[in-house]
C-alpha positions as CSV (number, residue, x, y, z in Angstrom):
1,M,61.0,-34.1,-4.4
2,S,62.0,-37.2,-6.1
3,A,62.0,-40.4,-3.4
4,F,66.0,-40.6,-4.4
5,V,66.5,-36.8,-2.6
6,S,63.9,-37.9,0.2
7,I,65.8,-40.3,1.1
8,A,69.3,-38.7,0.8
9,V,68.0,-35.8,2.6
10,S,66.8,-38.1,5.3
11,A,70.1,-39.5,5.7
12,I,71.8,-36.6,5.6
13,M,69.4,-34.9,8.4
14,A,70.2,-37.8,10.5
15,A,73.9,-38.1,10.2
16,A,74.1,-34.5,11.5
17,M,71.9,-34.9,14.2
18,T,75.3,-35.7,16.8
19,M,78.8,-35.2,16.4
20,L,79.7,-38.5,17.2
21,P,83.6,-39.3,18.1
22,A,85.8,-40.7,14.9
23,P,85.5,-44.3,14.6
24,E,88.6,-46.0,15.3
25,A,88.8,-48.8,12.2
26,E,85.3,-49.0,11.2
27,E,86.1,-47.3,8.2
28,P,88.8,-46.1,6.4
29,S,89.3,-42.2,6.2
30,I,91.7,-40.1,3.8
31,Y,93.9,-38.1,5.5
32,V,93.5,-34.6,3.2
33,G,95.3,-32.1,4.6
34,E,96.1,-28.9,7.5
35,F,93.1,-27.1,6.6
36,T,92.4,-23.6,8.2
37,V,89.5,-23.9,10.4
38,T,86.8,-21.7,11.2
39,A,83.4,-21.3,12.4
40,Y,79.6,-19.9,11.9
41,C,76.3,-19.8,12.8
42,P,73.3,-19.5,10.5
43,C,73.1,-15.9,11.4
44,A,72.7,-12.8,9.4
45,E,76.3,-11.9,10.6
46,C,77.7,-14.9,9.5
47,C,75.8,-15.9,6.2
48,G,74.9,-12.8,4.8
49,Q,72.2,-13.0,2.3
50,W,72.0,-16.7,2.7
51,A,70.8,-16.7,6.5
52,D,68.0,-19.1,5.8
53,G,69.2,-21.6,8.2
54,L,69.3,-24.1,5.7
55,T,72.8,-25.4,4.2
56,A,73.3,-25.7,0.6
57,T,72.2,-29.2,0.7
58,G,68.9,-28.2,1.8
59,I,69.2,-29.3,5.7
60,P,69.1,-26.7,8.7
61,A,72.4,-25.2,9.9
62,S,73.4,-26.6,13.3
63,G,76.3,-28.1,14.9
64,G,78.0,-31.1,13.3
65,I,77.3,-29.7,10.0
66,V,80.7,-28.0,8.1
67,A,80.9,-26.3,5.1
68,V,83.6,-27.3,2.4
69,D,84.6,-26.6,-1.1
70,P,82.9,-29.6,-2.6
71,A,86.1,-29.6,-5.0
72,V,88.3,-30.5,-2.3
73,I,85.4,-32.6,0.0
74,P,82.7,-34.3,-1.6
75,L,78.9,-32.6,-0.2
76,G,78.0,-36.0,2.2
77,S,81.5,-37.0,3.3
78,T,82.1,-37.4,7.0
79,V,84.7,-34.9,7.7
80,I,87.1,-35.7,11.0
81,I,88.6,-32.7,12.7
82,G,90.1,-33.4,16.5
83,G,88.9,-36.9,16.8
84,L,85.3,-35.3,16.1
85,E,82.6,-36.5,13.2
86,Y,80.7,-33.3,11.3
87,L,78.5,-33.8,8.2
88,A,80.0,-31.8,4.6
89,A,76.4,-30.3,3.4
90,D,77.5,-26.8,3.5
91,T,79.5,-24.6,1.5
92,G,80.7,-21.1,1.2
93,V,84.4,-21.7,1.6
94,D,87.5,-22.0,-1.0
95,G,90.3,-24.7,-1.2
96,M,91.6,-26.1,2.4
97,R,89.0,-24.2,4.8
98,I,86.5,-25.5,6.7
99,D,83.5,-23.6,8.0
100,I,82.1,-25.8,11.6
101,C,78.4,-25.0,11.9
102,T,77.9,-23.6,15.9
103,D,74.5,-23.2,17.2
104,S,75.1,-19.5,18.3
105,H,76.8,-16.8,17.3
106,Q,79.1,-16.6,20.5
107,E,80.4,-20.0,19.8
108,A,81.2,-19.4,16.4
109,A,83.2,-16.1,17.5
110,A,85.0,-17.7,20.1
111,F,86.1,-20.5,18.1
112,G,88.6,-18.0,16.4
113,V,90.7,-19.3,13.5
114,Q,92.4,-22.2,13.7
115,T,94.6,-25.2,11.7
116,A,93.7,-28.5,11.9
117,G,94.4,-32.3,9.8
118,V,91.8,-33.3,8.7
119,R,90.5,-36.9,7.5
120,V,87.3,-38.0,5.5
121,I,85.3,-40.7,4.8
122,D,83.8,-40.6,1.3
123,T,80.0,-41.6,2.3
124,T,78.6,-40.7,-1.1
125,E,79.1,-43.3,-2.9
């Protein structure tokens, strides 16, 4: 693994450790639109053959991570949903959908299907 990739993975893991309230005006965010929002956990029932506990970016799947369509939201971006920040570090959804990673299957199942406005801070540059 190159030093750049190692540093990038370390930065993504550090950002994913907690969900923080969205900043008021620290970094400008862009309204992306209304998304269908669901939840998943890293179990076999939610992830099928990809249930290895890692996201598409190689970091552990846990709370604070969201799965996005990278054609809509770049991986590595900060995604703001309902005033909470998440790290876009997983894939597996298409278009205007977001899947929030939870730490348990019960949480994921209880979340259901919701609609929410989504804002993004592109931190990949």
